[in-house]
C-alpha positions as a Markdown table, in Angstrom:
| # | Residue | x | y | z |
|---|---|---|---|---|
| 1 | Met | 15.1 | 10.6 | -22.3 |
| 2 | Lys | 14.1 | 8.0 | -20.0 |
| 3 | Lys | 11.9 | 8.5 | -17.0 |
| 4 | His | 11.8 | 6.8 | -13.7 |
| 5 | Asn | 8.6 | 6.5 | -12.2 |
| 6 | Phe | 8.9 | 7.3 | -8.3 |
| 7 | Asn | 5.7 | 8.4 | -8.0 |
| 8 | Ala | 3.8 | 7.4 | -4.8 |
| 9 | Gly | 0.5 | 6.8 | -6.0 |
| 10 | Pro | -0.9 | 6.2 | -8.2 |
| 11 | Ser | 2.5 | 4.6 | -9.1 |
| 12 | Ile | 4.7 | 2.6 | -11.5 |
| 13 | Leu | 3.1 | -0.9 | -12.3 |
| 14 | Pro | 5.3 | -4.1 | -14.4 |
| 15 | Arg | 6.2 | -2.3 | -17.9 |
| 16 | Glu | 4.2 | -6.1 | -19.2 |
| 17 | Val | 1.4 | -5.4 | -17.4 |
| 18 | Ile | 1.1 | -2.4 | -18.8 |
| 19 | Glu | 0.9 | -3.6 | -22.2 |
| 20 | Asn | -0.9 | -6.9 | -22.1 |
| 21 | Thr | -3.9 | -4.7 | -20.0 |
| 22 | Ala | -3.6 | -2.1 | -23.1 |
| 23 | Lys | -3.9 | -4.9 | -25.3 |
| 24 | Ala | -6.8 | -6.4 | -23.3 |
| 25 | Ile | -8.4 | -2.9 | -23.8 |
| 26 | Leu | -7.8 | -2.9 | -27.2 |
| 27 | Asp | -9.3 | -6.5 | -28.0 |
| 28 | Tyr | -10.0 | -9.0 | -25.4 |
| 29 | Asn | -8.8 | -12.8 | -25.6 |
| 30 | Gly | -9.7 | -11.9 | -29.5 |
| 31 | Ser | -13.2 | -11.6 | -28.5 |
| 32 | Gly | -13.7 | -8.1 | -30.6 |
| 33 | Leu | -14.4 | -6.3 | -27.6 |
| 34 | Ser | -13.1 | -4.5 | -25.3 |
| 35 | Leu | -11.9 | -5.1 | -21.6 |
| 36 | Met | -13.6 | -2.2 | -20.5 |
| 37 | Glu | -17.1 | -2.8 | -22.5 |
| 38 | Ile | -17.6 | -6.8 | -21.9 |
| 39 | Ser | -19.7 | -7.9 | -18.9 |
| 40 | His | -18.0 | -8.9 | -15.6 |
| 41 | Arg | -20.5 | -12.1 | -15.7 |
| 42 | Ala | -19.2 | -12.4 | -18.7 |
| 43 | Lys | -17.9 | -16.2 | -19.1 |
| 44 | Asp | -14.3 | -15.0 | -19.8 |
| 45 | Phe | -14.2 | -12.7 | -17.7 |
| 46 | Gln | -14.8 | -14.7 | -14.0 |
| 47 | Pro | -11.6 | -16.9 | -14.5 |
| 48 | Val | -10.1 | -13.5 | -14.0 |
| 49 | Val | -11.4 | -13.3 | -10.4 |
| 50 | Asp | -10.9 | -16.8 | -10.0 |
| 51 | Glu | -7.1 | -16.6 | -10.5 |
| 52 | Ala | -6.3 | -13.1 | -8.9 |
| 53 | Val | -7.9 | -14.3 | -5.2 |
| 54 | Ala | -6.1 | -17.9 | -6.2 |
| 55 | Leu | -2.6 | -15.8 | -6.2 |
| 56 | Phe | -3.4 | -13.4 | -3.7 |
| 57 | Lys | -3.7 | -16.5 | -1.7 |
| 58 | Glu | -0.9 | -18.1 | -3.2 |
| 59 | Leu | 1.9 | -15.6 | -2.4 |
| 60 | Leu | 0.6 | -14.5 | 0.9 |
| 61 | Asn | 0.1 | -18.5 | 2.1 |
| 62 | Ile | -3.2 | -16.9 | 3.3 |
| 63 | Pro | -5.6 | -19.7 | 5.2 |
| 64 | Asp | -8.2 | -21.4 | 3.7 |
| 65 | Asp | -10.7 | -20.1 | 6.8 |
| 66 | Tyr | -9.9 | -16.8 | 4.7 |
| 67 | Ser | -11.8 | -14.8 | 1.7 |
| 68 | Val | -10.3 | -11.8 | -1.0 |
| 69 | Ile | -12.4 | -9.9 | -2.6 |
| 70 | Phe | -11.8 | -6.9 | -4.7 |
| 71 | Leu | -14.0 | -4.0 | -3.7 |
| 72 | Gly | -14.7 | -0.1 | -5.0 |
| 73 | Gly | -13.9 | 3.7 | -3.1 |
| 74 | Gly | -10.1 | 2.5 | -1.9 |
| 75 | Ala | -8.8 | 2.0 | 1.4 |
| 76 | Ser | -10.9 | 5.8 | 2.3 |
| 77 | Leu | -14.1 | 3.6 | 2.0 |
| 78 | Glu | -12.6 | 0.6 | 4.5 |
| 79 | Phe | -11.8 | 3.5 | 7.3 |
| 80 | Cys | -15.6 | 3.0 | 7.7 |
| 81 | Met | -16.6 | -0.3 | 6.2 |
| 82 | Ile | -13.7 | -1.7 | 8.8 |
| 83 | Pro | -15.8 | -0.5 | 12.4 |
| 84 | Tyr | -19.0 | -1.1 | 10.7 |
| 85 | Asn | -18.1 | -4.7 | 10.6 |
| 86 | Phe | -15.6 | -5.3 | 13.9 |
| 87 | Leu | -16.4 | -2.7 | 16.4 |
| 88 | Glu | -18.8 | -3.2 | 19.2 |
| 89 | Lys | -18.2 | -1.5 | 21.7 |
| 90 | Lys | -14.4 | -0.1 | 21.4 |
| 91 | Ala | -11.5 | -0.5 | 19.0 |
| 92 | Ala | -7.4 | 0.6 | 19.2 |
| 93 | Tyr | -5.8 | 2.4 | 16.6 |
| 94 | Leu | -1.6 | 3.3 | 16.6 |
| 95 | Asn | -2.1 | 6.8 | 15.0 |
| 96 | Thr | 1.3 | 6.5 | 13.0 |
| 97 | Gly | 0.5 | 9.0 | 10.3 |
| 98 | Thr | -2.4 | 10.9 | 8.4 |
| 99 | Trp | -3.8 | 7.8 | 7.0 |
| 100 | Ala | -4.2 | 6.1 | 10.4 |
| 101 | Lys | -5.8 | 9.1 | 12.0 |
| 102 | Lys | -8.0 | 9.2 | 9.3 |
| 103 | Ala | -9.1 | 6.0 | 10.2 |
| 104 | Met | -9.5 | 6.6 | 13.5 |
| 105 | Lys | -11.1 | 9.7 | 13.0 |
| 106 | Glu | -14.5 | 7.2 | 11.2 |
| 107 | Ala | -14.1 | 4.4 | 13.6 |
| 108 | Lys | -15.4 | 7.2 | 16.0 |
| 109 | Ala | -18.1 | 7.3 | 14.8 |
| 110 | Phe | -18.9 | 3.5 | 16.0 |
| 111 | Gly | -18.2 | 2.8 | 19.5 |
| 112 | Glu | -15.4 | 4.3 | 21.9 |
| 113 | Val | -11.8 | 4.5 | 19.9 |
| 114 | Val | -8.2 | 4.5 | 21.7 |
| 115 | Glu | -5.3 | 5.8 | 20.6 |
| 116 | Val | -2.9 | 3.5 | 21.7 |
| 117 | Ala | 0.0 | 5.4 | 21.2 |
| 118 | Ser | 0.7 | 8.4 | 18.6 |
| 119 | Ser | 3.7 | 9.3 | 17.3 |
| 120 | Ala | 2.3 | 13.2 | 16.0 |
| 121 | Asp | 4.2 | 15.6 | 18.1 |
| 122 | Ala | 7.1 | 14.4 | 16.0 |
| 123 | Asn | 5.6 | 15.0 | 12.7 |
| 124 | Tyr | 5.0 | 10.9 | 12.7 |
| 125 | Thr | 9.0 | 10.8 | 12.0 |
| 126 | Phe | 8.9 | 7.3 | 14.0 |
| 127 | Val | 6.4 | 4.3 | 14.9 |
| 128 | Pro | 5.7 | 4.6 | 18.4 |
| 129 | Lys | 7.0 | 0.9 | 20.5 |
| 130 | Asp | 6.0 | 1.0 | 24.1 |
| 131 | Tyr | 2.4 | 0.8 | 24.0 |
| 132 | Thr | -0.8 | -1.2 | 25.8 |
| 133 | Ile | -3.4 | -2.7 | 23.5 |
| 134 | Pro | -6.7 | -2.5 | 25.8 |
| 135 | Ala | -7.6 | -6.1 | 26.2 |
| 136 | Asp | -11.5 | -5.5 | 25.8 |
| 137 | Ala | -10.8 | -4.3 | 22.3 |
| 138 | Asp | -12.4 | -5.5 | 19.5 |
| 139 | Tyr | -9.7 | -5.0 | 17.4 |
| 140 | Phe | -6.1 | -3.4 | 17.2 |
| 141 | His | -5.9 | -1.3 | 13.9 |
| 142 | Ile | -2.4 | -0.2 | 12.3 |
| 143 | Thr | -1.3 | 1.2 | 8.9 |
| 144 | Thr | 2.1 | -0.4 | 8.2 |
| 145 | Asn | 3.4 | 1.9 | 5.7 |
| 146 | Asn | 3.5 | 5.3 | 5.6 |
| 147 | Thr | 3.5 | 7.1 | 2.3 |
| 148 | Ile | 4.0 | 10.2 | 3.4 |
| 149 | Phe | 5.9 | 10.5 | 6.7 |
| 150 | Gly | 8.1 | 6.9 | 5.1 |
| 151 | Thr | 8.3 | 5.5 | 8.2 |
| 152 | Glu | 6.7 | 1.1 | 8.9 |
| 153 | Leu | 5.9 | -1.7 | 10.8 |
| 154 | Lys | 7.7 | -5.0 | 8.4 |
| 155 | Gln | 7.1 | -6.9 | 11.6 |
| 156 | Asp | 3.8 | -9.0 | 12.0 |
| 157 | Leu | 3.1 | -7.4 | 15.5 |
| 158 | Asp | 1.8 | -10.2 | 18.7 |
| 159 | Ser | -1.3 | -8.6 | 19.9 |
| 160 | Pro | -4.0 | -9.4 | 22.5 |
| 161 | Val | -7.0 | -9.1 | 20.1 |
| 162 | Pro | -8.0 | -9.3 | 17.0 |
| 163 | Val | -5.7 | -7.0 | 14.2 |
| 164 | Val | -6.6 | -5.0 | 11.3 |
| 165 | Ala | -4.3 | -3.7 | 9.2 |
| 166 | Asp | -4.1 | -1.2 | 5.9 |
| 167 | Met | -1.6 | -2.0 | 3.5 |
| 168 | Ser | -2.3 | -0.1 | 0.9 |
| 169 | Ser | 1.4 | 0.5 | 0.5 |
| 170 | Asp | 3.5 | -2.2 | 1.1 |
| 171 | Ile | 1.4 | -5.3 | 0.0 |
| 172 | Phe | 3.0 | -8.3 | -1.3 |
| 173 | Ser | 6.5 | -6.0 | -0.3 |
| 174 | Arg | 7.3 | -8.7 | 2.4 |
| 175 | Pro | 5.4 | -12.2 | 3.5 |
| 176 | Val | 2.8 | -12.0 | 5.8 |
| 177 | Asp | 1.8 | -14.1 | 8.4 |
| 178 | Val | -2.0 | -13.7 | 7.6 |
| 179 | Ser | -3.1 | -15.6 | 10.2 |
| 180 | Lys | -2.1 | -12.7 | 12.3 |
| 181 | Tyr | -4.9 | -10.7 | 11.4 |
| 182 | Ile | -8.3 | -10.6 | 11.0 |
| 183 | Cys | -8.1 | -8.1 | 7.6 |
| 184 | Ile | -6.0 | -6.5 | 5.6 |
| 185 | Tyr | -6.9 | -3.7 | 2.9 |
| 186 | Gly | -5.5 | -1.6 | 1.0 |
| 187 | Gly | -6.0 | 0.8 | -2.2 |
| 188 | Ala | -4.2 | -0.9 | -5.0 |
| 189 | Gln | -2.9 | 1.8 | -6.7 |
| 190 | Lys | 0.5 | 1.3 | -5.1 |
| 191 | Asn | 1.7 | -1.9 | -5.7 |
| 192 | Leu | -0.6 | -4.6 | -7.1 |
| 193 | Ala | -3.0 | -2.3 | -9.9 |
| 194 | Pro | -4.4 | 0.9 | -11.4 |
| 195 | Ala | -6.1 | 2.9 | -9.4 |
| 196 | Gly | -9.9 | 2.0 | -9.1 |
| 197 | Val | -10.0 | -1.3 | -6.9 |
| 198 | Thr | -9.2 | -2.2 | -3.5 |
| 199 | Phe | -8.7 | -5.3 | -2.0 |
| 200 | Val | -9.3 | -7.0 | 1.1 |
| 201 | Ile | -8.4 | -10.6 | 3.2 |
| 202 | Val | -10.8 | -10.9 | 5.7 |
| 203 | Lys | -10.8 | -13.7 | 8.0 |
| 204 | Asn | -14.7 | -15.1 | 7.5 |
| 205 | Asp | -15.7 | -16.3 | 11.7 |
| 206 | Ala | -14.6 | -12.7 | 12.8 |
| 207 | Leu | -17.5 | -11.2 | 10.1 |
| 208 | Gly | -21.1 | -11.5 | 11.7 |
| 209 | Lys | -20.1 | -10.0 | 15.4 |
| 210 | Val | -21.9 | -6.6 | 15.5 |
| 211 | Ser | -25.2 | -6.1 | 16.9 |
| 212 | Arg | -26.0 | -3.2 | 14.2 |
| 213 | Tyr | -27.0 | -2.8 | 10.9 |
| 214 | Ile | -25.2 | -2.5 | 8.3 |
| 215 | Pro | -25.7 | -1.4 | 5.1 |
| 216 | Thr | -25.5 | -4.3 | 2.2 |
| 217 | Met | -22.5 | -2.8 | 0.1 |
| 218 | Leu | -20.5 | -2.0 | 3.5 |
| 219 | Asn | -21.5 | -5.3 | 4.6 |
| 220 | Tyr | -18.0 | -8.2 | 3.7 |
| 221 | Gln | -20.2 | -10.8 | 4.0 |
| 222 | Thr | -22.3 | -9.5 | 1.0 |
| 223 | His | -19.4 | -9.4 | -0.9 |
| 224 | Val | -17.9 | -12.7 | 0.5 |
| 225 | Asp | -21.1 | -14.5 | -0.2 |
| 226 | Asn | -21.3 | -12.9 | -4.3 |
| 227 | Gly | -16.9 | -13.9 | -4.6 |
| 228 | Ser | -16.7 | -9.8 | -5.4 |
| 229 | Met | -19.9 | -10.0 | -7.9 |
| 230 | Phe | -22.7 | -8.5 | -6.0 |
| 231 | Asn | -22.0 | -5.4 | -7.7 |
| 232 | Thr | -20.3 | -4.5 | -11.1 |
| 233 | Pro | -16.8 | -4.5 | -9.7 |
| 234 | Pro | -13.8 | -2.8 | -11.5 |
| 235 | Val | -12.8 | -5.1 | -14.2 |
| 236 | Val | -9.6 | -3.1 | -15.5 |
| 237 | Pro | -7.6 | -2.7 | -12.9 |
| 238 | Ile | -8.5 | -6.3 | -11.0 |
| 239 | Tyr | -7.3 | -8.1 | -14.5 |
| 240 | Ala | -4.4 | -5.5 | -14.4 |
| 241 | Ala | -4.2 | -6.5 | -11.1 |
| 242 | Met | -4.1 | -10.5 | -11.8 |
| 243 | Leu | -1.1 | -10.1 | -14.2 |
| 244 | Thr | 1.1 | -7.5 | -11.6 |
| 245 | Leu | 0.4 | -10.8 | -9.5 |
| 246 | Arg | 1.5 | -13.4 | -12.0 |
| 247 | Trp | 4.3 | -11.0 | -12.7 |
| 248 | Ile | 5.2 | -11.0 | -9.1 |
| 249 | Lys | 5.0 | -15.0 | -8.6 |
| 250 | Glu | 7.7 | -15.0 | -11.8 |
| 251 | Gln | 9.9 | -12.3 | -10.8 |
| 252 | Gly | 10.6 | -15.6 | -7.3 |
| 253 | Gly | 7.0 | -14.5 | -5.3 |
| 254 | Val | 7.4 | -12.6 | -2.1 |
| 255 | Lys | 10.4 | -13.4 | -0.9 |
| 256 | Glu | 12.2 | -12.0 | -4.1 |
| 257 | Met | 9.9 | -9.2 | -3.9 |
| 258 | Glu | 11.6 | -8.3 | -0.5 |
| 259 | Arg | 15.1 | -9.1 | -1.1 |
| 260 | Arg | 15.0 | -6.4 | -4.2 |
| 261 | Ala | 12.8 | -3.8 | -1.3 |
| 262 | Ile | 15.8 | -4.1 | 0.8 |
| 263 | Glu | 18.8 | -4.2 | -1.8 |
| 264 | Lys | 17.0 | -0.8 | -3.2 |
| 265 | Ala | 16.4 | 1.0 | 0.1 |
| 266 | Asp | 19.8 | 0.5 | 0.9 |
| 267 | Met | 21.4 | 1.3 | -1.8 |
| 268 | Leu | 18.9 | 5.3 | -1.7 |
| 269 | Tyr | 19.2 | 5.5 | 2.2 |
| 270 | Gly | 23.2 | 4.8 | 1.2 |
| 271 | Glu | 23.3 | 7.5 | -0.7 |
| 272 | Ile | 20.8 | 10.0 | 2.0 |
| 273 | Asp | 23.5 | 9.1 | 4.8 |
| 274 | Arg | 26.9 | 9.8 | 2.7 |
| 275 | Asn | 25.8 | 12.6 | 0.8 |
| 276 | Lys | 26.9 | 16.6 | 2.5 |
| 277 | Leu | 23.8 | 17.6 | 1.4 |
| 278 | Phe | 20.6 | 15.2 | 2.1 |
| 279 | Val | 19.1 | 14.3 | 5.5 |
| 280 | Gly | 16.3 | 11.2 | 6.3 |
| 281 | Thr | 13.4 | 12.1 | 7.9 |
| 282 | Ala | 12.5 | 9.0 | 9.6 |
| 283 | Ala | 14.2 | 7.7 | 12.5 |
| 284 | Val | 16.3 | 5.3 | 10.9 |
| 285 | Glu | 14.6 | 1.6 | 12.8 |
| 286 | Asp | 11.5 | 2.4 | 10.9 |
| 287 | Arg | 12.4 | 3.9 | 7.5 |
| 288 | Ser | 10.4 | 2.7 | 4.9 |
| 289 | Arg | 11.4 | 0.6 | 2.2 |
| 290 | Met | 8.4 | 1.7 | -0.1 |
| 291 | Asn | 8.6 | 5.4 | 0.3 |
| 292 | Ile | 11.8 | 6.9 | 1.1 |
| 293 | Cys | 11.3 | 11.0 | 2.3 |
| 294 | Phe | 14.7 | 13.2 | 2.6 |
| 295 | Val | 15.7 | 16.8 | 2.7 |
| 296 | Met | 18.1 | 19.1 | 2.7 |
| 297 | Lys | 20.3 | 19.6 | 5.2 |
| 298 | Pro | 19.7 | 22.2 | 7.3 |
| 299 | Glu | 22.7 | 24.7 | 6.2 |
| 300 | Tyr | 21.4 | 23.6 | 2.3 |
| 301 | Lys | 18.0 | 24.8 | 2.5 |
| 302 | Glu | 17.8 | 26.7 | 0.2 |
| 303 | Leu | 18.8 | 24.6 | -2.4 |
| 304 | Glu | 15.5 | 22.5 | -2.3 |
| 305 | Ala | 14.5 | 24.0 | -5.6 |
| 306 | Asp | 17.3 | 23.6 | -7.6 |
| 307 | Phe | 17.7 | 20.0 | -6.4 |
| 308 | Leu | 14.1 | 19.6 | -7.5 |
| 309 | Lys | 14.5 | 20.7 | -11.4 |
| 310 | Phe | 17.8 | 19.0 | -11.4 |
| 311 | Ala | 16.0 | 15.7 | -10.6 |
| 312 | Ile | 13.3 | 17.0 | -13.2 |
| 313 | Asp | 15.3 | 17.2 | -15.9 |
| 314 | Arg | 17.4 | 14.0 | -15.8 |
| 315 | Gly | 14.5 | 11.8 | -16.1 |
| 316 | Met | 13.3 | 11.7 | -12.3 |
| 317 | Val | 9.1 | 11.7 | -12.1 |
| 318 | Gly | 7.3 | 12.3 | -8.8 |
| 319 | Ile | 10.5 | 13.0 | -6.0 |
| 320 | Lys | 8.9 | 16.3 | -4.8 |
| 321 | Gly | 8.1 | 15.4 | -0.9 |
| 322 | His | 4.3 | 15.0 | 0.4 |
| 323 | Arg | 3.6 | 19.2 | 1.6 |
| 324 | Ser | 4.0 | 17.3 | 5.3 |
| 325 | Val | 7.3 | 16.5 | 5.1 |
| 326 | Gly | 8.9 | 18.6 | 2.0 |
| 327 | Gly | 11.7 | 18.0 | 0.8 |
| 328 | Phe | 11.8 | 14.7 | -1.6 |
| 329 | Arg | 10.0 | 10.8 | -1.5 |
| 330 | Ala | 11.4 | 8.5 | -3.6 |
| 331 | Ser | 8.4 | 5.4 | -3.9 |
| 332 | Cys | 10.5 | 2.3 | -4.1 |
| 333 | Tyr | 6.8 | -0.2 | -5.0 |
| 334 | Asn | 7.8 | -3.4 | -6.3 |
| 335 | Ala | 7.7 | -2.6 | -10.2 |
| 336 | Leu | 10.7 | 0.4 | -10.1 |
| 337 | Pro | 14.0 | -1.3 | -11.4 |
| 338 | Lys | 17.1 | -1.2 | -9.3 |
| 339 | Glu | 18.7 | 1.3 | -12.0 |
| 340 | Ser | 15.9 | 4.2 | -11.6 |
| 341 | Val | 17.6 | 4.0 | -7.7 |
| 342 | Gln | 21.1 | 3.9 | -9.8 |
| 343 | Ala | 20.3 | 6.4 | -11.3 |
| 344 | Leu | 18.5 | 9.1 | -8.5 |
| 345 | Ile | 22.1 | 8.3 | -6.3 |
| 346 | Asp | 23.7 | 9.6 | -9.2 |
| 347 | Cys | 21.7 | 12.2 | -9.6 |
| 348 | Met | 22.7 | 13.3 | -5.8 |
| 349 | Gln | 26.3 | 12.9 | -6.0 |
| 350 | Glu | 26.5 | 14.7 | -9.7 |
| 351 | Phe | 24.7 | 17.9 | -7.9 |
| 352 | Glu | 26.7 | 17.2 | -4.7 |
| 353 | Lys | 29.2 | 17.9 | -6.8 |
| 354 | Leu | 28.5 | 21.5 | -8.0 |
| 355 | His | 27.4 | 22.3 | -4.7 |
């Protein structure tokens, strides 16, 4: 039975990326050694990092005065690295979900943190619109896509202060005007690579502005100066990321990824809105294209477990919703084919006929 991978992360990757990474793990470039056992300073690995950086810059049209670095620790470590490197006195945060809240918590250890707006009272079912960003803030932090609650900021915001964005789960799903940000970061395990590597896009002249001492490993300048090679980087995930970036380019680039994301989201949300059994959880105008959350309508709540089993028996993987929302979550990242979305829709329609 074919499996349809809707996991929220670690998540689906292009099949060719998995296969070619597996080949490199067995024998890297005909060296007789595994990708897992070569030195990160080997002459034939440096080109991998160089190509990954070059593809990042090309696909996202990153200006020349920005650096791309690969780190460990996931986006969760960036929650403290961001204020370490950028927060001198005050930072502003938009609280749109669990990860935004965690990022804000870490920043409070470094200075004053202003929560400009929050949708917590509505269980993060929408993205706040009307708020004022303090003009004296060192930066404004946003989380562009909320994997747990299924909301997404799909436009680059205009801000009176520098913007920092966690784009863990929607990077490369739409064009981004990188010049509007001083830093974009994210864990790669959603749309880019296996878990283990974190990407950071940082504006060079935004660094070195804080007066505090920054521990060497937590200082972005350390990794910019050393080309992500200050310490041993996560070699295998970086290699897989490079292959994924090649795949995105071959498929037509970020604009094509956006077209596909819109198509898949429109298909699934269309069925959720049509089907008598289901209802979406996020405000329509803020619905995520990456993480589509829905539940049984109240009058059919008792069928939730039955539908989950029904879907799993038909090859749907990872569609159980996060405990904060319940119901179901279909993560439709770049590598998920339209056929998988259609398979889930067929499943929903078949279940509807039975009930």
